[in-house]
C-alpha positions as CSV (number, residue, x, y, z in Angstrom):
1,M,0.1,-0.1,0.1
2,S,1.4,3.3,-0.9
3,C,1.4,6.5,1.3
4,I,1.4,8.8,-1.3
5,R,-1.6,11.1,-1.1
6,F,-3.1,12.2,-4.4
7,N,-5.3,15.4,-3.7
8,T,-7.4,17.1,-6.3
9,P,-6.3,20.8,-6.6
10,A,-9.8,21.9,-4.7
11,Q,-8.9,19.1,-2.0
12,R,-5.4,21.2,-1.6
13,K,-7.0,24.4,-1.9
14,A,-9.6,23.5,1.0
15,M,-6.9,22.3,3.1
16,Q,-5.0,25.5,2.9
17,E,-8.1,27.3,3.8
18,W,-8.8,25.2,6.9
19,A,-5.2,25.1,8.1
20,P,-4.4,25.8,11.5
21,V,-2.5,29.5,12.3
22,Q,0.6,29.3,13.3
23,L,1.3,31.2,16.6
24,T,4.3,32.7,17.4
25,A,6.1,31.3,20.5
26,D,4.7,34.4,22.7
27,E,1.1,34.4,21.5
28,A,1.5,30.2,22.3
29,A,2.6,31.2,25.4
30,A,-0.2,33.6,26.3
31,L,-2.7,30.8,25.9
32,H,-0.8,28.8,28.2
33,P,0.5,31.2,31.2
34,S,2.9,29.7,33.6
35,P,1.5,29.3,37.2
36,P,3.1,32.3,39.6
37,V,6.1,31.7,41.4
38,T,5.2,31.2,44.9
39,E,7.4,31.2,48.4
40,S,6.2,27.4,48.3
41,K,7.8,26.9,45.2
42,I,11.0,28.6,46.1
43,R,11.1,26.3,49.2
44,R,11.0,23.4,47.3
45,L,13.3,24.8,45.0
46,R,15.4,24.9,48.3
47,L,15.0,21.4,49.1
48,L,15.9,20.0,45.9
49,A,19.0,22.0,45.9
50,N,20.2,20.1,49.2
51,D,18.9,16.6,48.0
52,S,21.6,14.0,48.4
53,N,20.9,12.5,44.6
54,P,22.8,14.7,42.4
55,K,19.8,14.4,39.5
56,I,17.3,15.8,42.0
57,R,19.7,18.9,42.5
58,Q,20.0,19.0,38.7
59,A,16.4,19.7,38.6
60,A,16.9,22.6,41.0
61,A,19.9,24.0,39.0
62,S,17.5,24.0,35.5
63,S,14.9,26.1,37.0
64,Y,14.4,29.4,35.5
65,H,12.7,30.4,39.0
66,A,16.0,29.6,41.3
67,P,16.9,32.6,43.3
68,Q,20.5,34.0,42.8
69,D,21.7,32.8,46.2
70,L,20.4,29.4,45.1
71,F,22.3,29.5,41.7
72,E,25.6,30.4,43.5
73,V,25.2,27.4,46.0
74,L,24.5,25.3,43.0
75,A,27.2,26.5,40.8
76,A,29.7,25.4,43.6
77,D,28.3,21.7,43.7
78,P,30.7,18.8,43.9
79,D,28.8,16.9,40.7
80,E,29.8,18.4,37.5
81,G,26.3,17.4,36.1
82,V,24.7,20.3,38.3
83,R,27.3,22.8,37.5
84,A,26.5,22.0,33.9
85,C,22.6,22.7,34.4
86,V,23.5,26.1,36.2
87,A,25.8,26.9,33.3
88,R,23.3,26.2,30.6
89,N,20.2,27.7,32.2
90,E,19.4,31.0,31.0
91,A,18.2,32.5,34.2
92,A,21.6,32.0,35.9
93,P,23.2,35.5,37.1
94,C,26.3,36.8,35.1
95,D,28.3,36.5,37.9
96,V,27.3,32.8,38.8
97,L,28.3,32.3,34.8
98,R,31.6,34.3,35.0
99,R,32.6,32.0,37.9
100,L,31.8,28.8,36.4
101,S,33.6,29.8,33.0
102,S,36.6,28.8,35.3
103,D,35.2,25.6,36.3
104,R,37.4,22.6,35.9
105,S,35.3,20.8,33.9
106,E,35.5,21.0,30.1
107,T,31.6,20.1,29.8
108,V,30.7,22.9,32.2
109,R,32.7,25.6,30.5
110,G,31.3,24.3,27.4
111,W,28.0,25.0,28.4
112,V,29.0,28.2,29.7
113,A,30.1,29.0,26.0
114,V,26.7,28.3,24.8
115,N,24.6,30.0,26.9
116,Y,23.0,32.7,25.2
117,Y,23.3,35.2,28.1
118,V,27.0,35.2,28.6
119,P,28.8,38.4,28.8
120,T,31.0,39.4,26.5
121,D,34.2,39.6,28.8
122,V,33.1,35.8,29.5
123,M,33.1,34.8,26.0
124,D,36.6,36.5,25.2
125,K,38.0,34.7,28.1
126,L,36.7,31.2,26.8
127,S,37.7,31.9,23.4
128,R,41.4,31.3,24.8
129,D,40.1,28.5,26.6
130,R,42.8,25.5,27.2
131,S,40.1,22.9,25.7
132,R,39.8,22.7,22.1
133,T,36.3,21.9,22.5
134,V,35.6,24.8,24.2
135,R,37.2,27.3,21.8
136,S,35.3,25.7,18.9
137,L,31.8,26.2,20.7
138,V,32.7,29.9,21.5
139,A,33.6,30.0,17.6
140,W,30.3,28.0,16.5
141,K,28.2,30.4,18.7
142,S,30.3,33.5,17.1
143,S,29.3,32.3,13.6
144,L,25.8,32.2,14.4
145,A,25.8,35.6,15.5
146,E,27.1,36.8,12.6
147,H,24.1,35.3,10.4
């Protein structure tokens, strides 16, 4: 059985007329607003950040709603995966990303390099990183900005 469709011009025209309208990301977000960030949610994030399981701490580090002091604590976590989650989080404060740009882990520094909100001075520093991978990520991100 073939999966090719043979539609008449009239059928194609009708499908185009009835096609759903594509929403922009902002329009779609407006239709489905996030619940408000409450003190209760922040308390839960603090509990997650102190869990013994690094995967749970990674969940806290990935939250856009973590307060600055929590990002600072998670950026110093002994687990590389937790620090990497902070490094790639677009809500992480610039000073935290600046500190992570000197992390001992190439993976963490690589995530800092591709974070959209990294300050220019950090990108300059990472462009001279000892890791070829990190330098390559900086070059790749710079090439995207040129386009």
